[in-house]
C-alpha positions in Angstrom: -7.4 31.4 -4.5 -8.5 29.7 -7.7 -7.9 26.1 -8.8 -5.0 24.2 -7.4 -2.1 23.3 -9.7 -0.3 20.3 -8.3 3.3 19.9 -9.2 4.6 17.5 -6.6 3.6 14.2 -8.3 6.8 12.5 -7.2 5.6 12.7 -3.6 2.0 11.5 -4.4 -0.4 11.5 -7.2 -4.2 11.9 -7.5 -5.9 8.6 -7.7 -7.3 7.8 -11.2 -11.1 7.2 -11.1 -10.6 3.9 -13.1 -8.2 2.7 -10.4 -10.9 3.4 -7.8 -13.4 1.4 -9.8 -11.0 -1.5 -9.9 -10.6 -1.4 -6.1 -14.2 -0.8 -5.0 -15.5 -4.4 -5.3 -12.8 -5.7 -3.1 -13.9 -3.3 -0.3 -17.6 -4.1 -0.4 -18.5 -7.2 -2.6 -15.6 -9.4 -1.7 -13.6 -8.4 1.4 -12.3 -11.9 2.3 -8.7 -12.8 2.9 -6.9 -14.7 0.1 -7.4 -18.4 1.0 -6.3 -21.6 -0.6 -8.3 -23.8 -2.9 -9.5 -25.7 0.2 -11.1 -22.5 1.7 -14.4 -20.8 1.1 -15.3 -19.5 -2.4 -14.9 -15.8 -1.9 -11.5 -16.4 -0.3 -10.5 -18.4 -3.4 -11.8 -15.5 -5.6 -9.7 -13.1 -3.6 -6.6 -15.3 -4.0 -7.2 -15.5 -7.8 -7.5 -11.7 -8.0 -4.3 -11.3 -6.1 -2.5 -13.7 -8.4 -3.9 -11.7 -11.4 -2.6 -8.4 -10.1 0.8 -10.0 -9.2 1.2 -11.3 -12.8 0.4 -7.8 -14.3 3.0 -6.2 -12.1 5.7 -8.8 -12.6 5.3 -8.8 -16.4 5.8 -5.1 -16.4 9.3 -5.8 -15.1 9.9 -8.8 -17.4 9.6 -11.1 -14.4 7.6 -14.1 -13.3 4.7 -13.8 -10.8 6.5 -15.8 -8.1 9.2 -13.2 -8.1 7.0 -10.3 -7.1 6.3 -9.5 -3.5 3.5 -7.1 -2.4 4.5 -4.6 0.3 3.1 -1.5 1.9 5.1 0.8 -0.4 8.6 1.7 -1.5 9.9 2.3 2.1 9.1 -1.3 3.1 10.4 -2.7 -0.2 13.8 -1.1 0.1 14.0 -2.0 3.8 13.2 -5.6 2.9 15.8 -5.6 0.1 18.7 -4.3 2.2 17.9 -5.8 5.6 16.6 -9.1 4.2 19.8 -9.7 2.2 21.8 -8.7 5.3 20.0 -11.3 7.4 20.5 -13.9 4.8 24.1 -13.3 3.8 25.6 -11.2 6.7 26.7 -14.2 8.6 27.6 -16.3 5.5 29.4 -14.3 2.9 30.2 -10.9 4.4 28.9 -7.6 5.9 29.7 -5.1 3.1 27.3 -3.1 1.0 27.6 -0.3 -1.5 25.0 2.5 -2.1 25.2 5.9 -3.8 25.3 9.1 -1.8 22.1 10.3 -3.4 19.8 7.4 -2.5 16.3 8.1 -1.2 15.8 7.8 2.6 14.5 4.2 2.7 17.8 3.0 1.3 20.0 5.6 2.9 18.6 5.1 6.4 18.4 1.3 6.1 22.2 1.4 5.3 22.8 3.6 8.3 20.9 1.2 10.5 23.0 -1.7 9.1 26.1 0.2 9.9 25.0 0.4 13.6 24.6 -3.4 13.4 28.2 -3.9 12.3 27.9 -3.8 8.5 30.4 -1.7 6.5 28.7 0.6 3.9 30.6 2.4 1.2 28.9 5.4 -0.3 29.6 6.0 -4.0 30.4 9.4 -5.3 28.4 11.0 -8.0 29.4 13.6 -10.6 27.9 17.0 -11.3 24.8 15.4 -12.8 24.3 12.7 -10.2 25.8 9.7 -12.1 27.6 7.2 -9.9 31.3 6.6 -10.5 31.5 3.2 -12.2 35.3 2.9 -11.7 34.9 3.5 -8.0 32.1 0.9 -7.8 34.3 -1.7 -9.5 37.2 -1.0 -7.1 35.0 -1.1 -3.9 33.4 -4.5 -4.6 35.3 -7.1 -2.6 35.0 -10.7 -1.4 32.7 -9.7 1.5 30.4 -7.4 -0.6 26.8 -8.8 -0.6 24.8 -6.1 -2.2 25.0 -3.0 -4.4 21.9 -0.7 -4.2 21.8 2.2 -6.7 18.5 3.9 -7.6 17.2 4.1 -11.1 15.8 7.7 -11.2 16.7 10.1 -8.5 13.8 11.4 -6.3 15.0 15.0 -6.3 17.0 15.8 -9.5 15.6 13.1 -11.8 18.9 11.8 -13.1 18.6 8.3 -14.5 21.5 5.9 -13.8 23.0 3.5 -16.3 21.6 0.4 -14.7 22.8 -1.9 -17.5 26.5 -1.0 -16.9 26.1 -1.2 -13.1 24.3 -4.6 -13.5 27.1 -6.0 -15.7 29.7 -5.0 -13.0 27.6 -6.6 -10.2 27.0 -9.8 -12.2 30.7 -10.0 -13.1 31.7 -9.6 -9.5 29.0 -12.0 -8.2 27.1 -9.5 -5.9 23.4 -8.8 -5.7 22.1 -5.7 -7.4 19.1 -3.7 -6.0 17.6 -0.6 -7.5 14.9 1.7 -6.2 12.7 2.3 -9.2 10.0 4.3 -7.4 10.2 7.2 -9.9 10.8 5.2 -13.1 8.5 2.2 -12.9 6.1 2.5 -15.9 7.7 5.8 -16.8 10.7 4.2 -18.3 11.4 0.6 -19.6 12.7 -1.8 -17.0 13.6 -5.4 -17.8 15.2 -7.2 -14.9 17.1 -9.7 -17.1 18.4 -7.1 -19.5 19.6 -4.9 -16.6 20.9 -7.8 -14.4 18.7 -6.8 -11.5 18.2 -9.0 -8.5 15.9 -6.8 -6.5 13.7 -3.9 -7.6 11.6 -1.5 -5.4 8.4 -0.2 -7.0 5.4 1.8 -5.6 1.9 2.7 -6.6 1.5 6.2 -5.2 3.6 7.8 -7.9 1.6 6.5 -10.9 -2.0 7.5 -9.9 -2.5 4.3 -7.9 -3.5 4.0 -4.2 -1.1 4.8 -1.3 0.0 2.1 1.0 0.8 -0.5 -1.7 4.1 -1.3 -3.4 6.2 -4.2 -4.4 9.7 -5.8 -4.4 10.9 -7.9 -7.3 13.1 -10.7 -5.9 14.9 -12.8 -8.5 14.3 -16.5 -8.1 16.9 -18.2 -5.8 18.1 -14.9 -4.3 19.1 -15.3 -0.7 16.9 -13.1 1.3 14.9 -13.4 4.6 11.8 -11.7 5.9 12.3 -8.8 8.3 8.9 -9.0 10.1 7.5 -12.0 11.9 4.0 -13.4 11.4 2.4 -15.6 8.8 3.6 -17.1 5.6 2.1 -14.7 3.1 3.9 -13.4 0.1 6.1 -16.5 -0.3 7.0 -16.3 3.3 8.8 -12.9 2.8 6.1 -10.5 3.9 3.7 -11.7 6.6 0.3 -10.1 7.1 -3.1 -10.0 5.5 -2.7 -9.1 1.8 -4.0 -5.7 0.7 -6.2 -7.0 -2.1 -7.9 -3.7 -3.0 -4.5 -2.0 -3.1 -3.0 -4.7 -5.2 -5.9 -4.5 -7.7 -5.6 -0.7 -7.8 -1.8 -0.9 -8.3 -2.2 -3.3 -11.2 -4.9 -1.1 -12.8 -2.7 1.9 -12.4 0.2 0.2 -14.2 -2.2 -0.8 -17.1 -3.3 2.9 -17.5 0.2 4.3 -18.0 1.0 4.7 -21.7 4.0 5.6 -23.8 2.0 8.6 -25.1 1.4 9.8 -21.6 5.1 9.6 -20.7 6.0 11.5 -23.9 3.5 14.2 -23.0 5.0 14.5 -19.5 8.4 14.9 -21.0 7.2 17.6 -23.3 5.6 19.5 -20.4 8.8 19.0 -18.4 10.9 20.5 -21.2 8.5 23.4 -21.5 9.0 24.3 -17.8 12.8 24.2 -18.1 12.7 26.2 -21.4 10.4 29.0 -20.1 12.2 29.4 -16.8 15.6 29.7 -18.5 14.1 32.2 -21.0 12.5 34.4 -18.5 14.4 34.2 -15.2 18.1 35.0 -14.8 20.5 33.2 -12.4 19.0 29.7 -12.5 20.6 26.3 -12.6 19.1 23.0 -13.7 19.9 20.2 -11.3 20.4 16.8 -12.8 21.3 15.8 -16.3 19.5 17.9 -19.0 18.5 14.8 -21.0 19.0 11.6 -19.0 16.3 12.3 -16.5 12.9 11.0 -15.6 10.2 12.4 -17.9 8.2 14.0 -15.1 11.0 15.8 -13.2 12.4 19.4 -13.5 14.5 20.6 -10.6 15.8 24.1 -10.8 17.8 26.3 -8.4 16.7 30.0 -8.3 19.8 31.7 -6.9 19.7 34.5 -4.3 16.4 33.4 -2.9 15.2 30.8 -0.4 13.3 27.8 -1.6 10.9 27.7 1.3 9.9 31.3 0.5 9.2 30.4 -3.1 7.2 27.3 -2.0 5.1 29.3 0.4 4.4 32.1 -2.0 3.6 29.6 -4.8 1.0 28.0 -2.4 -0.7 31.5 -2.2 -1.1 31.2 -5.9 -2.6 27.7 -5.5 0.5 26.0 -6.9 2.1 23.1 -5.1 5.8 22.5 -5.5 8.6 21.1 -3.2 12.0 22.3 -2.2 15.3 20.9 -1.0 15.7 23.6 1.6 16.6 22.6 5.1 13.6 24.5 6.5 11.4 22.0 4.8 13.3 19.0 6.2 12.7 17.5 9.7 16.5 16.9 10.0 17.1 20.7 9.3 19.7 19.6 6.7 19.6 20.9 3.2 19.3 18.4 0.3 21.9 15.7 0.5 21.4 15.2 -3.2 22.4 18.7 -4.2 25.4 18.6 -1.8 26.5 15.3 -3.4 26.5 16.8 -6.9 28.7 19.7 -5.8 26.1 22.2 -4.9 26.6 24.6 -1.9 24.0 25.5 0.7 22.8 28.4 -1.4 22.1 26.1 -4.3 20.3 23.6 -2.2 18.3 26.2 -0.4 17.1 27.7 -3.6 16.1 24.5 -5.4 12.5 23.9 -6.4 11.3 20.5 -7.7 8.5 20.4 -10.3 7.1 16.9 -10.9 4.4 16.3 -13.3 1.5 13.8 -13.5 -1.4 12.7 -15.6 -3.7 15.7 -14.8 -1.2 18.5 -15.5 -1.7 20.5 -18.6 0.1 23.0 -20.8 -2.0 25.7 -19.1 -0.6 24.6 -15.7 2.9 25.1 -17.0 2.2 28.6 -18.2 0.5 29.6 -15.0 3.3 28.1 -12.9 6.1 29.9 -14.8 4.1 33.2 -14.7 3.8 32.9 -10.9 7.3 31.8 -10.2 8.7 34.6 -12.3 6.8 37.2 -10.3 7.7 35.5 -7.0 11.4 35.2 -7.7 11.7 38.8 -8.8 9.8 40.0 -5.7 11.8 37.9 -3.3 15.2 38.9 -4.9 14.4 42.6 -4.2 14.2 41.9 -0.5 16.6 39.0 -0.2 19.9 39.5 1.6 21.4 36.9 -0.8 20.6 39.0 -3.8 22.6 41.7 -5.5 19.3 43.5 -6.1 19.9 43.5 -9.9 16.7 41.9 -11.0 
């Protein structure tokens, strides 16, 4: 096997060397906890560095630094958003929340847990592209609704929601609005005031930053309570010693993303879609053809199993992911494909290609060459195929 071509950048990305350089001093030269101005000098330096990183991240969202909470990643951020609001408002205003049917697991499973605790959760329908039903949203918001949580860009099919319209409805109805922006932060513009966002989940691991660090934007005066007990760090919302190397790496990763890079990723994404549709019959693009994240192409290859494609691609040294049940611990096929009207065959045959900084045009050509051969071979032996390849 030759070089590896990594096409699963929505799961994790390779760390940028410049990010590592920004992190290294905080492992070895200054490894103190962030202490107040009355502490020792290296602790004060650590606190100042943390404040600098926080400001960089907050400004990327159009927010102020005291509105940005560092977490361990998108999972913790979304848990804090939903459960923190539930703790603050569940006994005061009501116990009703609304999410979409295609949310990622941190939001989806947090909502399921809140249901077990007595909350009522409504799950918004989506259309064939994955867009939520705005009329249904408006009808479902009631006096006891405390939060609407709808992702920005979908983790599987890449569809980007109209957050501005959703935010206007939430503001009009007087309910909090949270979005999971794990797959759009730095890849697409996000301004919390323009979009009427109250809480935003972001993460480092999808933009060539370190794993284990993320953040939650919390609009000033939003009623939310911490969900873990401990100290008073992160404005008394996230106890525990701050991950200063991670925060510095996250901030550097944000600074390294450029509009030119995002345009390049979109060009590569479109090339994958174009070549696949030109060379391989019986394929379906999942998600909207244009209103999608710049790094995502999700395609169903009919009459063949996604896990078979994934395993054969790995033999070529190419890493992709699938929505097939066999690659899910729950043994359930993609809930996203099901929600947009896809059947089990469509979900089982779906392959997600997600691009990053280190992908090239050569990667695209080699990937399409390989998948064309693999799909043709698998269709010849697949019981799902009509054998006409």
